[in-house]
C-alpha positions in Angstrom: 0.2 0.2 -0.3 3.0 2.5 0.6 6.0 1.2 -1.0 7.9 1.5 1.5 7.9 5.0 1.6 8.6 6.2 5.3 5.8 9.6 4.9 3.6 7.3 3.0 3.7 4.5 5.7 2.9 7.3 8.3 0.0 8.9 6.3 -1.6 5.6 5.9 -0.9 4.1 9.6 -3.0 7.6 10.5 -6.3 7.4 7.9 -6.5 3.8 9.1 -6.9 4.5 13.0 -8.9 7.9 11.8 -11.4 5.5 10.0 -11.0 3.0 12.8 -9.6 0.3 10.8 -6.4 0.8 13.7 -7.8 0.4 17.0 -5.8 0.2 19.8 -7.6 -1.9 22.7 -7.2 -1.2 26.2 -8.8 -3.9 27.3 -6.3 -6.3 25.6 -3.4 -4.0 25.7 -2.6 -4.5 22.1 -3.4 -3.1 18.8 -6.3 -4.2 16.8 -7.0 -4.6 12.8 -9.1 -5.8 10.3 -6.8 -7.1 7.6 -9.4 -8.3 4.9 -11.3 -4.3 5.2 -7.3 -2.7 5.2 -6.6 -5.1 2.0 -9.5 -3.8 0.2 -8.8 -0.2 0.6 -7.8 1.8 -1.9 -3.3 3.3 -2.5 -3.3 7.1 -1.9 -2.1 8.7 -5.7 1.4 9.5 -4.1 1.8 5.8 -4.3 0.5 5.3 -7.6 3.1 7.9 -8.7 5.5 5.7 -7.3 4.1 2.5 -9.4 3.9 4.6 -12.5 7.3 5.3 -12.7 8.6 1.7 -11.9 5.6 0.4 -14.6 8.5 1.4 -17.3 11.5 -1.0 -15.3 8.7 -4.0 -15.7 9.9 -6.4 -18.2 8.9 -6.9 -22.0 6.4 -9.4 -20.5 5.0 -7.7 -17.8 4.5 -4.8 -19.5 2.5 -6.5 -22.4 0.2 -7.9 -20.1 -0.5 -5.0 -18.5 -1.4 -3.2 -21.7 -3.6 -5.8 -23.0 -5.3 -5.6 -19.3 -5.6 -1.7 -20.0 -7.6 -2.6 -23.1 -10.7 -3.8 -21.2 -10.9 -1.4 -19.3 -9.8 -1.2 -15.2 -10.9 -4.9 -14.8 -11.3 -8.2 -16.4 -12.4 -11.4 -15.3 -10.7 -14.9 -15.4 -13.3 -16.2 -17.6 -12.3 -13.9 -20.1 -8.6 -13.7 -20.1 -9.0 -17.6 -20.7 -10.8 -16.7 -23.7 -8.2 -14.7 -25.1 -5.1 -16.6 -24.1 -4.9 -18.2 -27.6 -4.6 -14.9 -29.2 -1.4 -13.9 -27.1 1.0 -15.9 -28.6 3.4 -17.6 -25.9 2.5 -15.4 -23.2 1.1 -16.9 -19.9 -1.3 -14.5 -19.1 -1.9 -15.5 -16.1 1.9 -16.1 -15.0 2.2 -12.6 -16.3 -0.2 -10.8 -14.6 -0.2 -12.9 -11.4 3.8 -10.9 -11.1 2.7 -7.7 -11.6 0.3 -8.3 -8.7 3.6 -9.3 -6.7 4.4 -5.6 -7.5 0.7 -4.2 -6.6 0.3 -2.9 -10.0 -2.9 -5.1 -10.4 -5.2 -6.9 -7.2 -6.1 -10.3 -7.9 -9.2 -11.9 -6.6 -11.0 -15.6 -7.1 -12.8 -14.1 -10.2 -10.5 -11.2 -11.9 -7.9 -9.1 -12.1 -8.4 -5.0 -11.8 -5.6 -2.2 -11.5 -5.4 -0.8 -8.5 -5.1 3.0 -9.4 -6.4 4.9 -12.4 -3.1 6.7 -12.6 -1.6 3.2 -13.8 -4.2 1.9 -16.1 -4.1 5.1 -17.9 0.1 4.9 -17.7 -0.5 1.6 -19.2 -3.1 2.2 -21.8 0.1 5.0 -22.7 2.9 2.7 -22.6 2.5 1.5 -26.7 1.7 3.8 -29.2 -2.3 4.0 -30.4 -1.4 1.7 -33.6 0.1 -1.1 -31.3 -2.4 -0.9 -29.0 -5.4 -0.9 -31.8 -3.9 -4.0 -33.1 -3.9 -6.0 -29.4 -7.5 -4.8 -29.4 -8.6 -6.1 -33.2 -6.6 -9.2 -31.2 -8.6 -9.7 -28.8 -12.1 -8.7 -30.5 -11.5 -11.4 -33.2 -10.4 -14.0 -30.0 -13.8 -13.0 -28.3 -16.3 -12.4 -31.0 -17.7 -16.1 -31.5 -18.8 -16.3 -27.6 -20.6 -12.5 -27.7 -23.3 -14.5 -29.7 -24.3 -17.2 -27.2 -22.7 -15.0 -23.8 -24.6 -12.1 -23.2 -21.6 -10.9 -20.6 -19.1 -11.3 -23.5 -21.4 -9.7 -25.9 -20.7 -6.8 -23.9 -17.2 -6.5 -23.6 -17.0 -7.1 -27.4 -19.0 -4.4 -27.6 -17.1 -2.1 -25.4 -13.8 -3.1 -27.4 -15.3 -1.9 -30.5 -16.4 1.5 -28.9 -12.6 1.8 -28.0 -11.9 0.3 -31.7 -13.7 3.3 -33.1 -15.1 3.6 -36.4 -13.0 5.4 -38.4 -10.6 2.6 -37.6 -12.6 -0.2 -39.3 -12.9 -0.1 -43.0 -13.7 -3.2 -43.9 -17.4 -3.0 -45.0 -19.0 -6.7 -43.8 -16.8 -5.8 -40.3 -18.4 -2.2 -40.2 -21.9 -4.3 -41.0 -21.4 -6.8 -38.3 -20.2 -4.2 -35.6 -23.0 -2.2 -36.2 -25.3 -5.6 -35.6 -23.6 -6.3 -32.6 -24.4 -3.4 -31.1 -27.6 -2.9 -31.7 -28.3 -6.6 -29.9 -26.4 -5.1 -26.8 -28.8 -2.1 -27.1 -31.8 -4.5 -26.9 -30.7 -6.9 -24.4 -29.7 -3.2 -22.6 -32.9 -2.3 -23.0 -34.9 -5.0 -22.0 -32.9 -4.9 -18.8 -33.8 -1.1 -18.2 -30.1 -0.3 -18.6 -30.9 2.7 -21.0 -27.7 4.6 -20.7 -26.0 1.4 -21.7 -28.1 1.3 -24.4 -27.5 4.5 -26.0 -24.0 4.1 -25.7 -24.6 0.9 -27.9 -27.1 2.6 -30.2 -25.0 5.5 -30.9 -21.7 3.3 -31.4 -23.8 0.6 -33.9 -24.6 4.2 -35.8 -21.4 5.1 -36.1 -20.6 2.3 -38.2 -22.9 2.6 -40.6 -21.9 3.5 -44.0 -22.6 6.7 -46.4 -26.2 5.5 -48.3 -27.3 3.1 -45.4 -30.2 3.7 -45.5 -30.1 1.9 -49.6 -27.7 -0.5 -48.4 -28.4 -1.9 -44.9 -32.2 -0.7 -45.3 -33.5 -3.1 -42.6 -30.3 -2.7 -40.1 -31.0 1.1 -40.0 -34.4 1.3 -39.4 -34.1 -1.3 -36.3 -31.2 1.2 -35.2 -32.9 4.1 -35.4 -36.1 3.1 -34.2 -34.2 1.7 -30.7 -32.0 5.1 -30.5 -35.7 6.9 -30.5 -36.9 4.5 -28.0 -33.7 5.1 -26.1 -33.5 8.7 -25.9 -36.5 8.6 -25.0 -36.5 6.6 -21.8 -33.6 8.5 -20.6 -35.5 12.1 -21.7 -32.7 13.2 -24.1 -35.6 14.4 -26.8 -33.2 16.4 -28.7 -31.7 13.2 -30.0 -35.0 11.1 -30.0 -36.3 13.5 -32.5 -33.2 13.4 -34.6 -33.4 9.3 -34.8 -36.9 10.1 -35.2 -36.2 12.1 -38.5 -34.4 9.5 -39.5 -37.0 7.1 -39.7 -39.7 8.9 -40.6 -38.0 10.4 -43.7 -36.5 7.2 -45.0 -39.2 4.4 -43.9 -40.3 2.5 -47.1 -43.6 2.6 -45.5 -46.2 2.8 -43.0 -45.2 -0.2 -41.3 -41.8 0.4 -40.6 -43.0 3.5 -39.1 -44.7 2.2 -36.2 -41.7 1.8 -33.3 -40.9 5.5 -34.4 -44.6 6.3 -34.3 -45.0 5.0 -30.1 -42.0 7.0 -29.2 -43.0 10.2 -31.0 -47.1 9.9 -29.0 -45.9 9.3 -26.0 -43.5 12.4 -26.3 -46.1 14.3 -27.0 -48.7 13.3 -24.6 -46.4 13.5 -21.9 -44.5 17.7 -23.0 -47.7 19.3 -21.0 -48.9 21.6 -24.3 -49.5 19.1 -26.9 -52.2 17.0 -25.8 -54.3 17.7 -28.6 -51.5 17.0 -31.2 -51.1 13.8 -29.4 -54.8 12.8 -29.5 -55.1 13.9 -33.6 -51.5 12.2 -34.3 -52.7 8.8 -32.4 -56.1 8.8 -34.3 -54.3 9.1 -37.6 -52.2 6.5 -36.9 -54.8 4.0 -35.9 -56.8 4.7 -38.5 -54.1 3.2 -40.3 -54.5 0.4 -38.4 -58.3 -0.3 -39.5 -59.7 1.4 -35.6 -61.5 4.6 -36.4 -63.6 6.7 -33.8 -66.0 9.5 -34.1 -65.6 13.1 -34.2 -67.0 13.9 -31.4 -68.2 10.9 -29.2 -71.7 11.1 -28.2 -73.1 10.2 -24.3 -76.1 7.6 -25.3 -73.6 5.8 -27.9 -71.1 5.3 -25.2 -73.4 4.6 -22.5 -74.9 1.7 -24.8 -71.8 0.2 -25.5 -70.2 0.0 -22.2 -73.5 -1.4 -21.4 -72.8 -4.0 -24.5 -69.3 -4.4 -23.3 -70.1 -5.1 -19.9 -72.6 -8.0 -21.3 -69.4 -9.3 -23.1 -67.2 -9.9 -19.4 -69.4 -10.1 -16.5 -70.5 -13.4 -14.8 -68.6 -16.6 -14.3 -69.1 -18.0 -18.1 -67.7 -15.0 -20.1 -65.0 -14.3 -17.1 -63.8 -18.6 -17.7 -63.8 -17.2 -21.2 -61.7 -14.0 -20.8 -59.4 -16.3 -18.6 -58.8 -19.0 -21.6 -58.2 -16.4 -24.9 -56.1 -17.8 -27.2 -53.0 -15.7 -28.3 -53.6 -13.1 -30.6 -51.6 -13.4 -33.9 -53.2 -10.6 -36.0 -50.5 -8.5 -35.8 -52.2 -5.5 -37.0 -54.6 -6.0 -33.9 -51.6 -5.6 -32.2 -50.1 -2.7 -33.1 -54.1 -1.4 -32.8 -53.7 -2.2 -29.4 -50.9 -0.6 -28.5 -51.7 2.3 -29.9 -55.2 2.1 -28.1 -53.8 2.3 -24.9 -51.8 5.3 -25.6 -54.9 7.0 -26.4 -56.4 5.5 -23.2 -54.0 7.5 -21.1 -54.3 10.9 -23.1 -58.2 10.8 -23.0 -57.6 10.0 -19.1 -55.5 13.3 -19.1 -57.5 15.2 -20.6 -60.4 14.0 -18.8 -62.1 13.0 -22.6 -65.6 10.9 -22.9 -63.2 8.9 -25.6 -61.8 7.3 -22.4 -64.9 4.4 -21.8 -65.6 3.9 -25.7 -61.7 3.1 -26.1 -61.6 0.9 -23.1 -64.2 -1.2 -24.8 -62.6 -0.9 -28.6 -59.8 -2.5 -26.7 -62.0 -6.0 -24.8 -64.2 -6.0 -28.2 -60.8 -6.3 -30.5 -59.3 -9.3 -27.5 -62.6 -11.1 -26.8 -62.8 -11.2 -31.3 -59.3 -11.6 -32.1 -57.6 -13.3 -29.1 -55.6 -11.5 -26.4 -52.9 -9.6 -26.4 -50.5 -7.8 -23.8 -52.4 -5.1 -23.3 -55.9 -6.5 -23.6 -55.7 -6.8 -19.6 -55.5 -3.1 -19.5 -58.7 -2.2 -21.6 -60.1 -4.4 -19.2 -59.0 -2.8 -16.1 -59.9 0.0 -18.3 -63.6 -0.9 -18.5 -63.7 -1.4 -14.6 -62.5 2.4 -14.0 -65.2 3.5 -16.8 -68.1 1.7 -14.5 -67.1 3.3 -11.7 -66.4 6.6 -13.5 -70.0 7.2 -15.6 -72.0 4.3 -14.3 -70.7 5.0 -10.6 -71.1 1.1 -10.7 -68.4 0.1 -7.7 -68.9 -3.2 -7.2 -68.8 -3.9 -10.4 -65.9 -2.0 -11.5 -64.0 -3.5 -8.3 -64.6 -6.8 -9.4 -63.5 -6.7 -13.1 -60.4 -4.8 -12.0 -59.8 -7.7 -9.9 -60.3 -9.9 -12.8 -58.0 -8.2 -15.3 -54.7 -9.0 -12.8 -55.8 -12.2 -12.5 -55.4 -13.0 -16.0 -52.5 -10.8 -16.6 -50.9 -14.0 -13.8 -47.3 -13.1 -14.0 -46.5 -10.9 -16.5 -45.2 -8.1 -14.4 -44.9 -5.2 -16.8 -48.5 -6.3 -18.1 -49.3 -5.7 -13.8 -47.4 -2.7 -13.3 -50.3 -0.7 -15.9 -52.8 -3.0 -14.2 -51.7 -2.0 -10.6 -51.8 1.6 -11.5 -55.0 1.5 -12.3 -56.4 -1.0 -9.6 -54.3 0.9 -6.9 -54.7 4.6 -8.2 -58.0 4.8 -9.2 -60.6 2.2 -8.4 -59.8 0.7 -5.1 -60.4 3.8 -3.2 -64.2 3.3 -3.5 -63.3 -0.2 -1.3 -60.4 -0.2 0.9 -58.8 2.4 3.4 -57.2 4.9 1.4 -54.1 4.5 3.8 -53.4 1.0 2.9 -53.8 1.7 -0.6 -50.4 4.3 -0.5 -47.1 1.2 0.1 -49.0 0.0 -2.8 -48.8 2.5 -5.0 -45.1 2.9 -4.5 -44.3 -0.7 -5.0 -45.8 -0.3 -8.5 -43.6 3.1 -8.4 -40.6 1.1 -7.9 -41.8 -2.4 -9.7 -42.3 -0.1 -12.8 -38.9 1.3 -12.7 -37.3 -2.0 -12.6 -39.4 -2.8 -15.3 -38.1 0.1 -17.9 -41.7 1.7 -18.0 -40.7 4.9 -16.9 -44.2 6.7 -18.1 -46.2 3.9 -15.2 -44.0 4.6 -12.8 -44.0 8.4 -13.2 -47.9 8.1 -13.3 -47.8 5.6 -10.1 -45.6 8.2 -8.5 -48.0 11.3 -8.9 -50.9 9.1 -7.9 -49.2 8.7 -4.5 -48.6 12.1 -3.9 -51.7 13.2 -4.6 -53.1 10.6 -2.7 -50.9 10.9 0.2 -51.0 14.6 0.1 -54.7 14.8 0.3 -55.1 12.0 2.6 -53.2 13.8 5.3 -49.0 12.1 5.5 -46.8 13.5 7.7 -45.5 17.0 5.4 -42.5 17.0 6.7 -40.9 13.4 5.7 -43.4 13.6 2.7 -41.9 16.3 1.5 -38.6 14.6 0.9 -40.8 12.3 -1.3 -42.1 14.9 -3.5 -38.3 16.8 -3.6 -37.0 13.6 -4.9 -40.2 12.8 -7.2 -39.4 15.9 -8.6 -35.7 16.1 -8.7 -35.6 12.5 -10.2 -38.0 13.0 -13.1 -36.0 16.2 -14.3 -32.9 15.0 -14.1 -33.4 11.7 -15.5 -37.0 11.6 -17.1 -37.7 14.8 -18.0 -41.3 14.6 -18.0 -43.0 18.0 -18.1 -46.3 17.5 -17.6 -45.5 15.3 -14.5 -43.6 18.5 -13.2 -46.8 20.1 -13.7 -48.5 17.9 -12.3 -45.9 17.6 -9.2 -44.8 21.3 -8.2 -48.3 22.3 -6.7 -48.2 19.3 -4.5 -44.7 20.6 -3.9 -45.6 23.9 -3.5 -48.8 23.4 -1.2 -46.4 21.2 1.1 -44.2 24.1 1.7 -47.1 26.5 2.2 -48.7 24.5 4.8 -45.0 23.8 6.9 -44.6 28.2 6.7 -43.1 30.6 4.8 -39.2 29.4 5.5 -39.8 26.4 3.1 -41.7 27.7 0.0 -44.4 30.3 -1.1 -46.4 31.6 1.9 -49.7 31.6 0.0 -51.9 29.4 -2.6 -51.9 32.4 -4.4 -48.2 32.8 -5.1 -48.2 28.9 -6.4 -51.4 28.3 -8.8 -52.4 31.3 -10.2 -55.5 32.1 -13.0 -52.7 31.8 -15.3 -51.5 28.4 -14.7 -55.0 26.7 -14.3 -56.0 28.3 -17.9 -53.0 27.3 -19.4 -53.3 24.0 -18.2 -56.7 23.5 -19.8 -56.4 25.5 -23.0 -53.5 22.9 -23.3 -56.1 20.1 -22.7 -54.5 19.1 -19.8 -57.8 18.6 -17.9 -56.4 16.5 -15.1 -53.6 18.7 -14.7 -55.8 21.3 -14.0 -58.5 19.7 -11.7 -55.3 19.2 -9.2 -54.2 22.1 -9.0 -57.3 23.5 -8.6 -57.7 20.7 -5.9 -55.2 22.0 -4.2 -55.5 25.8 -4.2 -58.9 25.3 -2.3 -57.6 23.0 0.1 -54.9 25.5 1.2 -57.7 28.0 1.1 -59.8 26.3 3.2 -57.5 25.7 5.5 -55.8 29.2 5.6 -59.4 30.7 5.7 -58.2 33.0 2.7 -61.8 33.0 0.6 -61.9 35.9 -1.4 -59.0 35.4 -3.5 -60.4 32.1 -4.3 -64.1 33.2 -4.7 -64.0 33.8 -8.6 -61.8 30.8 -9.4 -64.5 28.7 -7.5 -67.4 30.0 -9.3 -65.7 29.4 -12.8 -64.0 26.2 -12.3 -66.1 24.1 -9.8 -69.1 24.9 -12.5 -66.8 23.8 -15.0 -65.9 20.5 -14.0 -69.5 19.3 -12.8 -70.6 20.0 -16.2 -67.7 17.3 -17.3 -69.1 15.3 -14.9 -67.9 11.6 -15.8 -65.1 12.7 -17.6 -63.7 14.0 -14.2 -60.3 12.6 -12.6 -61.5 10.2 -9.8 -58.1 10.3 -8.8 -58.8 14.4 -7.7 -62.5 15.0 -7.8 -63.1 13.7 -4.8 -61.1 16.6 -3.1 -62.0 19.1 -5.4 -65.6 18.3 -4.5 -65.2 18.2 -0.8 -63.7 21.2 -0.8 -65.3 23.2 -3.0 -68.2 21.9 -1.0 -67.0 23.4 1.7 -66.2 26.8 0.2 -69.5 26.8 -1.4 -71.3 26.8 1.6 -69.0 29.7 3.3 -69.6 31.6 0.2 -73.5 30.7 0.5 -73.5 31.7 4.2 -72.2 35.1 3.0 -74.3 35.7 -0.3 -76.8 33.5 0.1 -76.3 33.0 -3.9 -78.9 30.0 -5.2 -74.9 29.3 -7.4 -72.9 28.3 -4.1 -76.2 26.5 -3.0 -76.0 24.4 -5.9 -72.3 23.2 -5.8 -72.8 22.1 -2.3 -75.5 20.5 -3.1 -73.8 18.4 -5.7 -71.0 18.0 -3.1 -73.1 16.8 -0.6 -74.9 14.2 -3.1 -71.6 12.8 -4.2 -70.1 12.1 -0.7 -73.5 10.5 0.1 -72.8 7.5 -2.8 -69.2 7.2 -1.8 -70.1 6.9 2.1 -72.5 4.4 0.9 -69.7 2.3 -0.6 -66.6 3.3 1.8 -67.7 4.4 5.2 -63.3 4.7 5.9 -62.7 6.9 3.2 -65.9 9.4 2.7 -67.9 9.7 6.1 -65.7 11.9 8.1 -66.0 14.3 4.7 -70.0 13.8 4.2 -70.5 14.6 8.0 -68.2 18.2 7.6 -70.2 19.3 4.7 -73.5 17.9 6.2 -72.7 20.3 9.4 -72.0 23.5 7.1 -74.9 23.1 5.1 -76.8 22.7 8.6 -74.6 25.8 10.3 -76.4 28.2 7.0 -79.7 26.6 7.0 -79.6 27.9 10.7 -80.4 24.5 11.7 -77.7 25.1 15.0 -78.4 21.4 16.5 -78.1 19.5 14.2 -74.7 21.5 13.0 -73.3 20.7 16.4 -74.0 17.1 16.2 -72.3 16.7 13.0 -69.5 18.8 13.3 -68.8 16.2 16.8 -69.5 13.6 14.4 -67.0 15.1 11.8 -64.3 15.1 14.6 -64.8 11.6 15.1 -64.7 9.9 12.2 -61.7 11.8 11.2 -59.8 10.5 14.0 -61.3 7.4 13.9 -60.6 7.2 10.4 -56.7 8.8 10.5 -57.1 11.6 8.4 -55.4 14.0 11.2 -55.9 17.1 9.0 -59.6 16.7 8.3 -60.0 16.5 11.9 -57.6 19.5 12.5 -60.3 20.8 9.9 -63.2 19.5 11.7 -62.0 20.9 15.3 -61.4 24.6 13.5 -64.7 24.9 11.9 -66.8 23.7 14.8 -64.7 26.5 16.8 -66.2 29.5 14.2 -69.5 27.9 14.5 -69.9 27.6 18.4 -68.0 31.1 18.5 -70.8 32.3 16.2 -73.7 30.8 18.2 -72.3 32.0 21.1 -71.0 28.5 22.6 -67.7 30.3 23.2 -67.5 27.8 26.0 -66.1 24.7 23.5 -63.7 27.0 21.4 -60.7 27.4 23.1 -60.7 23.5 23.6 -61.6 23.0 19.7 -58.4 25.4 18.7 -56.4 23.7 20.9 -57.7 20.2 19.1 -57.1 22.0 16.4 -53.3 23.3 16.4 -52.8 19.3 18.1 -53.5 18.2 14.7 -52.1 20.1 12.4 -49.0 20.1 14.7 -48.9 17.0 14.6 -49.2 16.8 10.5 -46.2 19.0 10.3 -48.4 22.3 9.3 -46.5 25.0 11.0 -47.2 27.4 8.7 -51.0 26.4 9.3 -50.7 26.9 13.1 -48.7 30.1 13.4 -51.7 31.8 11.2 -54.1 30.0 13.8 -52.3 31.2 16.9 -52.2 35.0 15.3 -55.7 34.9 14.3 -58.2 37.1 16.5 
């Protein structure tokens, strides 16, 4: 470790004591150390400099061994060395490397040799001129190539060597095509294991080996390389590289069918940019038209309802469920492509809260029944389940069909990720305690990332963020989760629509926690311009999410004047959309919108506000019948505020008490705080001042437990 240099010995021993790798035992009266840990410790830069100078004094064979080793990078396995032994002439590579290992240039384990320091690696790489180094690498390539076709580990070593050689040093046309094809194969394998960075490196290397006029001379290889490039760069969020690859495909493809892989990427990009959803719709429907699946220019309610009823009959009942489970595999390639594009347009429809959503879900189910089961068939079935919940409020049937779709998916983890996002994010809340769903959404997020389903991971992550925020998750740890989600998205994935969705949650948390953490008032981070822009871009789900957060923070901070015009405009708008409304936020838009409407009604006696409140209460009654746990406390609080508005004081007092008890029982600590605060305001107004102090204390305690220090400060400072 020190090459016997006294200065380095002293520094090394000092470092060991600082890191507790060398300690004095007072009980045993001796020094103690862990030799394995010390052995694994890297050498210092100073020692590396000494070794680098000594490297030039090695024998020819020893230097050749180090040069060969450096061609592989910092380390190489014993298995690979055994495969290339024949290409090294009379050099006994193992014995040679064992000798340089004794001289501390490299380290040997049971599995590999590795350089002890990057400085020695670089010195070995520079010990021979570039031409000689290229000759060695090409010989290594020739030795490893036959093994790369059957061994993925060897394949990736081969393409790494190919990239080190470089396209400008390979002139034979057949070899260039071979190297391009090997890189394409490696890129596909890396993509399948979600190693998109390695896949990108392989694709770029493969493209570099294509010759001038490659679209004419090597059409299929060119098409696959650029299609793969578009997919990989989109996964990495490198939109500039992605667009260049898409242009290559669309400008040079011989037929429509050859553009379909690139078209998938383009549609996903348009859907996730945050301002191109209308364009995504148009493009997606155009592709579907070419695949034989057309849709009306404007979906009609009557037709949709009838289509849903007919499709529901196809999938419900024991016989039909059995039929679904035993569907043959789909073999029609055109229908298989149509199913994948239908899934993309399905997501677009959900984002824009379009009536196309149930229609597309029905189409996917009908195609599956007629042509057999595709990978996305179960997603269509789960989406039909969501449509039954959304359109018909048929919660039990929707819940049952969603479970059927999960059972049919079986062990296909990628398909399961999509289905579980729909189930846990949008359906199960009507039947199961929402707190129990949050960990499952986290699991879906992690599982989707594991299988490379970036967009689905972000969707499940976003659903978790909104659910956790509105459910009253403790703000301090939750704020770190949201910040990490936003940072990962911006740095790794660059999906702007997800950023637009996540930012209001992050700012809402900051507002509740207090001014030192971010915006102090909700008006500062959700403006009229932002809401209007989201609607202009057809991002209705983004708009409704921002509106729900704005109304929640307004209700909690009691800043009614600043949101009245917004509430008037948007509450009625989303109420008219009704069945197309996004189920994961409309609960809270209705709850907090109902509370605001009752406040405004008490002030103005305007029928408009009473109508909005009545609609919210009617919805909450329906939902409470399905899940007492998730909705009862909200219903009680809305009813209390309505009785208060009508002057029914005894009934109001009773409902306020029930709202507090139900919120506490069902673990909605933030809504317990709000119920206590509203009850205190009610009792103060009606002269029952003996209850006020206790209720305010309870509210403060709940807000503090939640982590809403900004609200606590506001409440304590209020008269």
